[in-house]
N, C-alpha and C positions, 0 to 999 in steps of 0.2 A: 538503925539503917533506914527505917521508914521516914524519919525526919529528913535525912539527906535526900531521899528520893523526892519528897514533897518540895523541898527547897529548890531542887534542880528543875522540877516541872514548873514551878512558879516563875522562874526566870528564863525558861526556854522560849525561844522566839517561835511564834506560830508559823506554820508553813506558808510560803508565799503563794498567792493566787496567780495563775497565769495572766500575763498582761493581755488585755483584750484590745485588738486593733481597732482604730477609729475608722468606721465605715462611713464615708461621705454620704449624706442623705441627698446631696445634690451633685451635679457634675463637678469634676475636679477644678475646672477653670473658675466657676462661680465660687466654689469653696475657697480657692486661693485668693480671690479678690476680697472675699468677706472676712477670712480668718487669719491670713498670713501676715506676720510682721514684715516679711520681705516686700509685699505690695505697699503697705503703708510707708515704709522707709523709702522705697523707690519714688513714690508720688511726692513725698515731702522733699526728698533730695532734688527732684526735678524743679519744683517750684522755688526752692531755696537758691539753686544755681541761677534760675531764670530771674529771680528778683535782683540778684547782684548784677547780672548782665544788663537788664532793662534799665535799672535805675542809674547805672553808670552812663549809659547812652543818653538818658534823659538829662542828666546833670551837665552834659557837654553841649546841650542845645542852647540856642540864643534865648534870652529872656522872653517869655510870652509865647514861645513856640507851642503849637497845639500838637500833642502826641497821644497815642493810644496803643493798646494791645488788642489783638483779635483772638477770641477764645471760642472753641466749640463748647457745647454744654454737656451732653451726655458722655459719661466716662472721662471727662476732662475737668469740668468745673463741678459737676454733680455726678453721683453714681446711681445706677438703677439696679442694684443687686437684688432688691426686694422684688422687682418685676421678674427678674430671671428665676428667682426662687418660686414664684407663683405660676410661672408659665413654662412648661416643658418645650413648647413650640411657639415660635413667634407668629402673631397674626396682627393685621392692621387694627382689627376691632379691639383686641386686648391692649395693644399699645395706646390707642386713642383713649381708652378708659383709664389707663395708668397715667397718662398725661394730665387728665382732668383731676385726678386725685392729688396731684402736686405734692407727692410724698418722697421724692428723691432726696438723698442726703448729700452733704458736701464731700467732695473728694479730699483726701488728706492733703493738707498744705495749701489748698486753693484759697481758703478764707484769708490766711495770713498774707498771701500774695496779692489778692485783690485789695485788701486793706492798704498794703504798701503802695500800690499803684495810685489809689485814690489820695492817699496822704501826700504823695509826691506831685500831685497836680495832673495826673494822667486820667484818661477815661478808657472804658472797656466797651468793645463791640462784641456781643455774643452772637455768633453765626451758627445757627442750629437747624437741623432738619426736623425738629419738632413742628407739629402742625398748628397748635393752638397758641397764639401769642399771649392770651390772658393768663392761662394756667402756667405757661412757661415763665412769664414775668413773676408770677406769685411764688413759684418754687425757687427762683433765683433770689428774690427778695427775702423769703423766709430763711434762706441759708446765709443771708448777709453778704451776698456776692455782688449784687447789682445796686449801683448808686443812682441818684436822681438824674444825672446827666449821661448815664450810660445808654447804649444802643442795643436793641434786641431785633435780630433779623431772622424770622422763622422761614420755613419752606413756603414756597409760593404755589398756588393752584396751577395745575398743569395746563398747557395750551398745545394745540395741535402742531404748531410749528416747532416745538421743542425737539421732536425726534423725526427726522426725515422719513417719509413713507410709512409712518406709524398708522396702524389700523384704527387705533383710538388714542386720544391724548392721555398722558400719564395723569394720575390723580394729583401727584405732588411733584414739584421740581426739586430734586435734592442736590443738584449741581451748585457749588458754592462760589465758583470763580466770579460770576457776575456780581454777587453781593460783596465780595472782597474788593473788586474794582470800584464799586460805588462808594465804599468806605474811604478808600484812598483818594479818589478824585473829588469827593464831595458832591456827586451827582446821583440822582435816583433815590428810590425809597429807602434804601439801606445806607444812609449817610447822615452826617450832621449838617449838611448843606454847605460845607466848605472842605477843602482838602485837608487831610490829616496825615501826619507822619506815623506809620505803624512801626513800633520798635520791637514787637514780639508777636509770634504766632503760636497758638497752643491747640493741640488736638490729640486724639488717640488713633487716628487713621490718616493715611497719606492724603486723602481727599480734603482734609482740613487745612492743608498747607498750599501756598502758591505753587503753580505749575512752573516748569522750567523756563518758559518764555513769558511769564506773567509779570515779573518785576524787572527793573533795570539790571543789567548785568553787573556783577561785582567786579570792579577793576582789578582787585587783587585775587580774584577767583578763589576766595575763601569759602569753605563750606558754611552754610548758615546754621547747621545743626549745633545746638549748644551755644549759639550766639544770638540768633533771632528766632530759630525754630526749636520748639520744645515738645517732645512727644511723651505722652502718658501711657503706661502699659495697659492693655486690654486684651486678655486671652479669651473673653467670653464670646465675642462675635467680631466680624469684620470681612472685608473683601477677600482677605487671605483664605477664608474658608472655601472659596470657589476657584482658587488658583491651582495650577498643576503642581505636583510635588517637585521640590527643588532637586535637580539632578546633578548640580555642581556645588562645590564648596564655596563659602563666602569669599 
């Protein structure tokens, strides 16, 4: 009898330990960006669809036509998840120090897309609200995103005329419309010195894209989203944090 009991005990399964829930050590939005397969696939999907749309438009252009795409940097071409992990609260000083470290990583899908643009003969204009052009260029080049003929347009020092009746000028101008216009028209500091046809716009916030009256009207009134405008997901921060709660359905 004892032999039967011993054999039974030898093959008995140990009791299961209760499954311990994963407690995020960071806020949920940052954890989602860092750890979820959903974020990676959404970013890669966006860039894959954009590549097909942009290269199809480029192939239809006359030979020798100069074309480009305009990309935001942070949370579009590169991610700053490490900054979010290190800083519970945003501050200009902490952000400036992070910029100088030039340690942001590539957003999923971004490198394959920029490689495809360069291979097809296009150029890229990075329009970013980063302050330091030197470290910004370093981090884009380290990630293999910026080519020798690409353009980098960082934020500009504030001037008193930027905000009517302002008590003091802003430290930096984050408005991107002027820089986008300079790229298209070929005039100003943010340009290649000649007009260029922009085939794609990329960002993670609405301010990264042309405003309603900024570009010539589409004669077919087609939505540009998914054709020329491509949005990357970013639940970590944005203007939406300061907007009223939506009271109506979509």
